[in-house]
C-alpha positions as CSV (number, residue, x, y, z in Angstrom):
1,M,0.4,0.3,-0.1
2,A,0.9,3.6,-1.2
3,K,0.6,5.4,1.3
4,L,-0.3,9.7,-0.4
5,I,-1.0,13.4,0.0
6,L,-4.0,14.0,-2.6
7,T,-2.8,17.7,-4.9
8,Q,-7.2,17.8,-6.3
9,E,-10.1,15.8,-6.2
10,V,-10.5,12.5,-6.8
11,S,-13.7,10.9,-7.4
12,G,-14.4,8.5,-4.9
13,L,-10.9,8.8,-3.3
14,G,-11.0,12.3,-1.3
15,T,-10.5,16.1,-1.5
16,A,-7.2,18.2,-2.0
17,G,-5.0,17.6,1.5
18,D,-6.3,14.3,2.4
19,V,-3.7,11.4,3.1
20,V,-5.0,8.6,1.6
21,E,-4.0,4.6,1.0
22,V,-4.0,3.0,-1.4
23,K,-3.0,0.0,-4.1
24,N,0.8,0.8,-5.8
25,G,0.0,0.0,-9.0
26,Y,-2.6,2.5,-8.8
27,A,-0.9,4.8,-7.4
28,R,2.1,4.3,-9.9
29,N,0.2,4.3,-12.6
30,Y,-2.5,6.7,-12.8
31,L,-2.5,9.4,-9.5
32,L,1.1,9.8,-9.4
33,P,2.1,10.3,-13.0
34,R,-0.9,12.8,-14.0
35,G,-0.3,14.8,-10.4
36,F,-3.5,13.8,-8.9
37,A,-1.7,13.1,-5.6
38,T,2.4,13.9,-4.5
39,V,4.3,10.8,-1.8
40,W,3.7,11.2,1.5
41,T,6.7,12.8,3.7
42,K,6.1,14.4,7.8
43,G,7.1,17.6,6.0
44,G,4.0,16.7,3.3
45,E,1.7,16.6,6.0
46,K,2.0,20.5,8.1
47,Q,1.7,21.3,4.0
48,V,-1.5,18.9,4.1
49,E,-2.3,20.7,7.3
50,S,-2.4,23.7,6.3
51,L,-4.1,23.7,3.7
52,Q,-7.2,21.7,5.4
53,A,-6.8,24.8,7.2
54,A,-7.0,27.1,3.7
55,R,-10.0,24.9,2.9
56,A,-12.1,24.5,5.6
57,A,-11.9,29.0,5.3
58,R,-12.8,28.6,1.8
59,A,-15.9,26.2,1.8
60,A,-17.6,28.2,4.4
61,A,-17.6,32.0,2.5
62,N,-18.4,28.9,-0.5
63,L,-21.3,27.1,1.0
64,E,-23.3,31.0,0.9
65,D,-22.1,30.9,-3.1
66,A,-23.6,27.6,-3.7
67,Q,-26.8,28.1,-2.1
68,A,-27.6,31.3,-3.4
69,Q,-26.4,29.9,-7.1
70,A,-29.0,26.3,-6.1
71,E,-32.2,28.1,-5.4
72,K,-30.8,29.9,-9.2
73,L,-30.7,26.5,-10.9
74,Q,-34.0,25.0,-9.3
75,S,-36.7,27.9,-10.4
76,G,-36.3,27.7,-14.1
77,T,-35.8,25.4,-16.6
78,V,-32.4,25.1,-18.8
79,R,-33.8,25.1,-22.5
80,I,-31.1,22.7,-25.0
81,E,-32.5,22.4,-28.6
82,R,-31.2,20.0,-30.7
83,T,-31.6,18.0,-34.1
84,A,-34.3,15.5,-34.1
85,G,-35.8,12.3,-36.4
86,A,-39.8,12.1,-36.7
87,E,-40.1,10.3,-33.7
88,G,-38.1,12.7,-30.8
89,R,-35.3,10.5,-31.1
90,L,-32.1,13.0,-31.3
91,F,-29.3,12.4,-33.3
92,G,-25.8,12.6,-30.5
93,A,-27.1,12.7,-26.8
94,V,-27.3,15.8,-24.7
95,Q,-23.5,15.4,-22.9
96,A,-22.8,16.8,-19.7
97,A,-20.5,19.8,-22.0
98,D,-24.0,20.9,-23.1
99,V,-25.8,20.7,-19.9
100,A,-23.1,23.4,-19.0
101,E,-23.8,25.3,-21.7
102,A,-26.6,25.7,-21.8
103,I,-27.1,26.8,-17.8
104,E,-24.4,29.7,-19.0
105,A,-26.6,30.3,-22.1
106,A,-29.8,30.7,-19.8
107,G,-27.9,33.2,-17.4
108,L,-27.7,31.3,-14.6
109,G,-23.7,31.3,-14.3
110,T,-21.1,28.9,-15.2
111,V,-20.9,26.0,-14.3
112,S,-18.2,23.4,-15.2
113,K,-18.7,19.2,-16.8
114,R,-16.8,18.1,-14.3
115,D,-20.1,19.3,-11.6
116,I,-23.0,17.8,-14.0
117,T,-24.0,14.7,-13.6
118,L,-26.5,13.1,-16.1
119,P,-29.0,10.4,-14.5
120,S,-29.2,8.3,-17.8
121,H,-28.5,9.2,-22.2
122,I,-30.5,12.3,-22.9
123,K,-31.4,10.9,-26.1
124,T,-35.3,11.6,-26.7
125,V,-37.4,15.6,-26.5
126,G,-38.2,16.1,-23.3
127,N,-38.0,17.5,-20.5
128,H,-35.2,15.1,-18.4
129,Q,-33.7,16.6,-15.2
130,A,-29.6,16.5,-14.4
131,Q,-27.7,17.1,-11.0
132,V,-25.4,20.3,-10.8
133,R,-22.4,19.3,-7.8
134,L,-22.5,22.8,-6.5
135,H,-20.4,22.4,-3.0
136,E,-19.3,19.5,-1.6
137,D,-22.7,19.8,0.9
138,V,-24.5,21.1,-2.2
139,V,-26.6,19.4,-5.0
140,A,-28.8,20.9,-7.4
141,V,-31.0,19.4,-9.9
142,V,-31.8,21.5,-13.0
143,E,-34.8,21.0,-15.1
144,L,-33.9,20.9,-18.7
145,Q,-35.8,20.7,-21.8
146,V,-34.2,19.2,-24.4
147,V,-36.2,20.5,-27.8
148,A,-36.4,20.0,-31.7
149,A,-34.0,22.2,-33.3
150,K,-36.0,24.5,-36.3
151,G,-35.6,22.4,-39.5
152,S,-36.2,18.8,-37.7
153,K,-38.4,15.8,-39.5
154,K,-40.2,16.5,-36.0
């Protein structure tokens, strides 16, 4: 087992500054080469404490902002236009990046595509939902209205 300090959030493992123990292969082949973690040392432990203190201070301020943005996202419907066939099936699927662009175009703020979770592949015209993680403790449910673009066969 390898003891590492995460330098950024890794889904299912932890956030920046967390000390984790993972299998050697996972550390050597994935986390370390991509810069997601560094090897744990006693000097690094002091850095971890300072990172966690700074993160706690930012988290308190960001929580209020995230709650305000969540209310804004949940208050409206985001419209996405896609080319569709006669039965309402889309040519391709709506991706998280498409949802992020539509949220920004609707004037509801900027959201990273990495923070958006689609419950299933959206391949039909209609109303759908997506979850947006704005903070560790704040998840907003966004209503999506997928419509056929003008010139579609529907």
